[in-house]
C-alpha positions in Angstrom: -6.5 -38.0 -6.3 -5.6 -39.1 -2.8 -8.2 -39.1 0.0 -8.1 -36.4 2.7 -6.0 -37.0 5.8 -8.8 -36.2 8.2 -10.9 -39.4 8.7 -14.0 -38.0 10.6 -17.0 -36.2 9.2 -16.7 -32.4 9.0 -19.6 -30.0 9.5 -21.2 -27.9 6.9 -23.8 -25.2 7.8 -26.8 -24.8 5.5 -27.0 -21.4 3.8 -28.9 -19.9 0.9 -27.6 -22.7 -1.3 -24.9 -20.6 -3.0 -22.4 -20.1 -0.3 -21.9 -23.2 1.9 -19.9 -22.8 5.1 -17.5 -25.5 6.1 -16.5 -25.8 9.7 -12.9 -27.0 10.1 -12.3 -28.9 13.3 -10.5 -27.1 16.1 -7.7 -29.5 16.3 -6.8 -29.2 12.6 -3.1 -29.5 12.0 -0.9 -27.8 9.3 -0.7 -30.1 6.3 -4.0 -31.9 6.8 -6.4 -31.9 3.9 -10.2 -32.1 3.7 -11.9 -33.4 0.6 -15.5 -32.4 0.1 -17.6 -33.9 -2.7 -20.4 -31.6 -3.8 -23.5 -33.0 -5.6 -25.3 -30.4 -7.6 -28.7 -31.1 -9.2 -31.1 -29.1 -11.3 -34.8 -29.2 -11.4 -35.2 -29.9 -15.1 -36.6 -33.0 -16.9 -34.6 -35.1 -17.0 -32.8 -33.9 -13.9 -29.0 -33.4 -14.4 -26.5 -34.1 -11.7 -22.8 -33.2 -11.5 -20.2 -33.8 -8.8 -17.3 -31.6 -7.9 -14.4 -32.2 -5.4 -13.2 -29.4 -3.3 -9.9 -29.9 -1.5 -9.1 -27.7 1.6 -5.6 -27.8 3.0 -4.7 -26.4 6.4 -1.8 -23.9 6.1 -1.5 -22.4 9.6 
């Protein structure tokens, strides 16, 4: 999968852990994509970790 077109960090606001809020930059242009890699861990023994990619594409 190709990398996103936006090359700077984007902001995420901390929430209750179940509904993250992503702040798209003001200058976002139609067609740009933002790839976010989520790391999810449990508290078991041994601890399990999974990674998921979320792709956001600016439409308007």
